[in-house]
C-alpha positions in Angstrom: 0.0 0.0 0.0 1.4 3.4 -0.9 2.0 6.3 1.5 -0.8 8.3 -0.1 -3.3 5.5 0.6 -2.0 5.1 4.1 -2.7 8.8 4.9 -6.4 8.0 5.0 -6.1 5.0 7.4 -6.6 5.3 11.2 -3.3 5.0 13.0 -2.3 2.5 15.7 0.6 3.3 18.0 2.5 0.1 18.7 4.8 0.2 21.7 7.8 -2.2 21.8 10.5 -1.4 24.3 13.0 -3.1 22.0 12.3 -3.3 18.3 13.2 -6.1 17.8 15.0 -9.0 19.4 15.7 -11.7 16.8 13.1 -14.1 18.3 10.3 -11.5 17.9 9.7 -12.0 14.2 6.1 -12.7 14.9 5.6 -9.1 16.2 7.2 -7.7 13.1 4.9 -9.9 10.9 1.9 -8.7 12.8 2.7 -5.0 12.6 3.8 -5.0 8.9 0.8 -7.1 7.8 -1.8 -4.5 8.8 -4.0 -3.4 5.9 -6.7 -1.2 7.5 -4.5 0.6 10.0 -1.3 2.5 9.7 1.1 1.3 12.4 3.6 3.7 14.1 6.1 2.1 16.5 7.6 3.7 19.6 10.8 2.1 21.0 13.6 2.8 23.3 16.0 0.5 21.6 16.0 0.0 17.8 17.7 -3.4 17.2 18.4 -5.7 14.2 17.0 -3.1 11.8 18.6 -4.8 8.9 16.4 -7.8 9.7 13.4 -5.7 10.8 13.3 -2.5 8.7 10.3 -0.2 9.4 9.7 3.3 8.0 7.5 4.6 10.9 9.8 3.8 13.8 10.3 6.5 16.4 13.1 6.2 18.9 12.5 7.5 22.4 15.4 8.8 24.5 16.5 7.7 27.9 17.4 10.2 30.6 20.9 11.4 29.7 21.9 11.2 33.4 23.4 7.7 33.6 23.9 7.9 37.3 20.2 8.8 37.8 19.2 5.8 35.7 21.4 3.5 37.6 20.1 4.6 41.0 16.5 4.2 39.8 17.2 0.8 38.5 18.9 -0.3 41.8 16.0 1.1 43.9 13.2 -0.7 41.9 15.0 -3.9 40.9 17.1 -4.6 44.0 15.3 -2.9 46.9 11.7 -3.1 45.7 12.0 -6.3 43.6 9.7 -4.7 41.0 9.8 -3.8 37.3 11.4 -0.4 36.9 8.7 2.1 36.0 9.4 4.7 33.4 10.5 8.0 34.7 8.7 11.3 34.4 11.2 12.3 31.7 10.3 9.1 29.7 6.6 9.4 30.2 6.6 13.0 29.0 8.3 11.8 25.8 5.6 9.2 25.2 2.8 11.7 25.7 4.4 14.1 23.3 5.0 11.4 20.6 1.4 10.1 21.1 0.0 13.5 20.5 2.1 14.0 17.4 0.9 10.7 15.9 -2.7 11.1 17.1 -3.5 7.3 16.9 -6.9 5.8 17.1 -5.6 3.3 19.7 -2.5 2.3 21.6 -1.2 -1.3 21.3 1.5 -2.4 23.9 3.7 -5.4 23.6 3.9 -7.2 26.3 2.2 -7.4 29.7 5.4 -7.1 31.7 6.4 -4.1 29.7 2.9 -2.5 30.0 3.5 -2.5 33.8 6.3 0.0 33.3 3.9 2.3 31.5 1.3 2.5 34.3 1.9 6.2 34.8 1.3 6.8 31.1 -1.7 4.5 30.8 -3.4 6.2 33.7 -3.7 9.5 31.9 -3.9 8.4 28.3 -7.5 8.7 27.2 -7.3 6.8 23.9 -8.2 3.1 23.7 -5.4 0.9 25.0 -4.6 -2.8 24.2 -2.0 -5.0 25.8 -0.7 -8.2 24.1 0.2 -11.2 26.3 2.4 -13.9 24.7 3.3 -16.3 27.5 6.0 -15.3 30.0 3.9 -12.2 30.9 1.2 -14.4 32.4 3.8 -16.0 34.7 5.0 -15.0 38.1 7.0 -12.3 36.3 3.8 -10.3 36.3 2.8 -9.5 39.9 -0.9 -9.7 40.8 -1.0 -6.1 41.9 0.4 -5.0 38.6 -2.1 -7.1 36.6 -4.9 -5.4 38.6 -3.5 -2.0 37.6 -3.4 -3.0 34.0 -7.0 -4.0 34.2 -7.9 -0.6 35.6 -6.1 1.4 33.0 -6.5 -0.6 29.7 -9.4 -1.6 27.6 -8.5 -5.0 26.2 -6.0 -7.8 26.6 -4.9 -9.9 23.5 -3.7 -13.4 24.0 -2.1 -15.9 21.6 -4.0 -19.0 22.8 -7.1 -20.1 24.8 -4.8 -21.4 27.5 -3.3 -18.0 28.1 -6.9 -16.6 28.3 -7.7 -19.1 31.0 -4.5 -18.2 32.8 -5.6 -14.6 32.9 -9.1 -15.4 33.9 -7.8 -17.5 36.8 -5.9 -14.4 37.9 -9.1 -12.3 38.0 -9.4 -10.9 34.5 -13.0 -10.7 33.2 -13.4 -12.9 30.1 -15.0 -10.1 28.1 -11.8 -8.1 28.5 -9.8 -10.7 26.6 -9.7 -11.6 22.9 -7.7 -14.2 21.0 -4.9 -13.0 18.8 -2.9 -16.0 17.5 -0.1 -15.0 15.2 0.1 -16.2 11.6 3.0 -17.6 9.6 3.9 -17.6 5.9 2.7 -20.7 4.0 4.7 -21.9 1.1 2.6 -22.5 -2.1 4.2 -25.9 -2.7 6.2 -28.2 -0.5 8.0 -31.4 -1.5 6.5 -34.7 -0.7 7.9 -35.9 2.6 9.2 -39.5 3.2 10.5 -41.4 6.2 14.2 -42.3 6.3 15.2 -45.9 5.7 17.0 -46.6 8.9 17.8 -50.2 7.9 19.7 -48.9 5.0 21.7 -46.5 7.2 19.9 -43.3 6.3 20.1 -40.8 9.2 17.0 -39.7 11.0 17.3 -35.9 10.9 15.6 -33.9 13.7 15.3 -30.2 14.4 14.4 -28.1 17.4 14.4 -24.3 16.9 13.8 -22.1 19.9 15.3 -19.9 22.6 17.4 -22.0 25.0 15.2 -21.5 28.1 13.5 -23.8 30.6 10.1 -24.1 29.1 11.4 -25.5 25.8 12.4 -28.9 27.2 15.7 -29.0 25.4 17.4 -31.2 28.1 14.7 -33.8 27.6 15.3 -33.7 23.8 19.0 -34.3 24.3 18.2 -37.3 26.7 15.8 -38.7 24.1 18.6 -38.6 21.5 20.8 -40.5 23.9 18.1 -43.2 24.1 17.8 -43.5 20.3 21.6 -43.7 20.0 21.6 -46.6 22.5 18.9 -48.3 20.4 21.1 -48.2 17.4 19.2 -45.4 15.6 21.4 -43.3 13.3 20.1 -39.9 14.5 21.2 -36.3 13.9 19.7 -33.4 15.8 20.2 -29.8 15.0 19.5 -27.2 17.7 18.8 -23.8 16.2 18.8 -20.9 18.7 20.6 -19.5 21.7 19.8 -18.5 25.2 20.8 -18.7 28.9 20.8 -22.5 29.0 23.3 -23.0 26.1 26.3 -23.7 28.3 24.5 -26.3 30.4 23.0 -28.0 27.2 26.5 -28.2 25.6 27.8 -29.8 28.8 25.0 -32.3 28.7 25.8 -33.2 25.1 29.4 -33.7 26.0 28.7 -35.7 29.1 26.5 -38.1 27.0 29.0 -38.4 24.2 26.6 -37.0 21.7 28.9 -34.5 19.9 28.6 -36.4 16.7 24.8 -36.6 16.9 23.9 -33.1 18.0 24.9 -29.8 16.4 24.4 -26.3 17.9 23.6 -24.0 14.9 23.3 -20.8 16.9 20.6 -18.3 15.9 19.5 -18.9 12.3 17.7 -16.2 10.4 14.1 -17.2 9.6 14.5 -17.2 5.9 17.5 -19.4 6.1 15.8 -21.8 8.6 12.7 -22.1 6.4 14.8 -22.8 3.4 16.4 -25.7 5.2 13.3 -27.4 6.6 13.1 -29.8 3.7 16.1 -31.6 5.1 14.4 -32.7 8.3 12.1 -35.6 9.0 10.6 -34.4 12.3 10.4 -31.2 14.3 10.7 -31.5 18.1 9.2 -29.0 20.7 8.7 -30.7 24.1 7.4 -27.7 26.0 6.7 -27.5 29.7 5.6 -25.1 32.4 8.5 -23.9 34.5 8.5 -23.5 38.3 8.0 -19.8 37.7 4.8 -20.6 35.7 6.4 -19.5 32.4 4.5 -21.2 29.6 4.0 -21.2 25.9 1.3 -19.4 24.0 1.4 -21.2 20.6 5.0 -21.5 19.5 5.6 -20.0 16.0 8.2 -22.5 15.3 5.6 -25.3 15.5 3.3 -23.5 13.2 6.1 -22.9 10.6 7.2 -26.5 10.7 3.6 -27.6 10.2 3.1 -25.2 7.3 6.0 -27.1 5.5 4.4 -30.4 6.3 7.0 -31.5 8.8 5.4 -33.8 11.5 5.8 -32.2 15.0 6.4 -34.1 18.2 5.4 -31.9 21.2 3.6 -32.0 24.5 0.1 -31.4 25.8 1.2 -28.1 27.2 -0.5 -24.7 27.2 -1.8 -23.7 23.7 -0.1 -26.5 21.7 -3.2 -28.8 21.9 -5.2 -26.0 20.4 -3.2 -26.6 17.2 -2.2 -30.3 17.3 -4.6 -33.2 17.6 -2.3 -36.1 18.5 -2.2 -38.8 15.8 -4.0 -36.5 13.3 -1.7 -33.6 12.5 1.1 -34.2 15.0 2.1 -36.2 18.1 1.6 -34.9 21.6 3.2 -36.5 24.6 1.1 -37.1 27.7 4.2 -36.9 29.9 7.3 -35.0 29.3 10.2 -37.4 29.6 12.9 -38.7 27.3 11.6 -42.2 27.0 8.1 -41.0 25.9 9.8 -38.6 23.4 12.0 -41.3 21.9 9.1 -43.7 21.6 7.0 -41.1 19.8 9.8 -40.4 17.4 10.1 -44.0 16.5 6.3 -44.4 16.2 6.0 -41.7 13.6 8.9 -42.7 11.3 8.1 -46.5 11.5 4.9 -46.2 9.5 5.1 -44.3 6.2 1.3 -44.1 6.1 1.1 -42.5 9.5 3.9 -40.1 8.7 2.2 -39.0 5.4 -1.2 -38.6 7.1 0.2 -36.3 9.8 2.3 -34.3 7.3 -0.7 -33.5 5.0 -3.0 -32.7 7.9 -0.4 -30.5 9.6 0.0 -28.3 6.5 -3.8 -28.1 6.0 -4.3 -27.0 9.6 -2.0 -24.0 9.1 -3.6 -23.1 5.8 -7.1 -23.2 7.4 -6.3 -21.4 10.6 -2.9 -19.8 10.9 -2.2 -17.8 7.7 -0.9 -14.3 8.2 -3.9 -12.9 6.2 -6.5 -14.6 8.4 -4.8 -13.6 11.7 -4.3 -10.0 10.5 -8.1 -9.8 9.8 -8.8 -11.0 13.4 -6.4 -8.4 14.8 -8.0 -5.6 12.9 -11.4 -6.8 14.2 -10.0 -6.5 17.7 -8.9 -3.0 16.9 -12.3 -2.1 15.6 -13.9 -3.7 18.7 -11.9 -1.7 21.2 -12.4 1.6 19.4 -16.1 1.1 19.4 -16.1 -0.1 23.0 -14.2 3.0 24.0 -16.6 5.3 22.2 -19.6 3.7 23.9 -17.9 4.0 27.3 -16.7 7.5 26.7 -19.5 9.2 24.7 -18.1 12.7 25.2 
């Protein structure tokens, strides 16, 4: 759409404290796919702009007094054990930028970041939306902060029904929540997928792509590879990503003598990763809820693998069963442990008919429910809803 056509569209102000970390491609897709709204983005930290170019990106400035910033951070994080709220200096900037843009609504990513904006939200009279994507429904979001967000925002968007239930359990009225699953690109054609001939020595190629954090179950994946190796299966696993658990995971691989079976690819750009998917037989994503109640919404990596017809082996965790029906378009483990995972892997590749059935149904599921176009339409409906709701509640 041209700039001249955009001038007649209502504006949405999207707030992302960082625009964008590499794993936040889904946010970029959502913002850039809008057709009936012109999105403007406010951020404190532009990042990876070669990967995420955006013409209407406005950078906010932190207080130039570094000592003042350090003392505030120490007070809130160390002494008060809370998210650091934005300072008066920062809030004034946001008010000024908002008035300049004059948006029809404000869309804030994510719940834990919205907490830092309470002083802004309290006085901002335009409609306000906060997106929740998973970790921001965990213990990282204090109950008192959630109650403040309920008081000063109009609508919460969540990526799955499971996250909606999590917010309802914490006191959020159901009518204040709408579903906002993110869409993924769907290739027009994918090659026919076949199982490896293990008896002929063909390797079983597996992929897990994610951040290296607790809820992704990477340690269980590695233990499952050890079991398959002991059973004489020629297996190769690629781990694409990075994160705080990487050192521990590398140590685990070394301890189990799996260096020849498991490769750490580092962060792989999405286009490169998608182009390589044809090489893999299965995609693994054994998610779990952590002790801090961190959980998935619906992982984009699962959706992308399914769009390419790759059978996914995952768990009955959070929003994943909203996408995968076990035995129909993927495999879900009842219990997250390495033996269950290794057994599921063998089950799928041992029967070409089962493998082909799951592959075809996986791709069709994404075509039917998780295209970028369909999910953009739903997001724009949520925008229209909150604008209309705000007008009814504020007739003057």
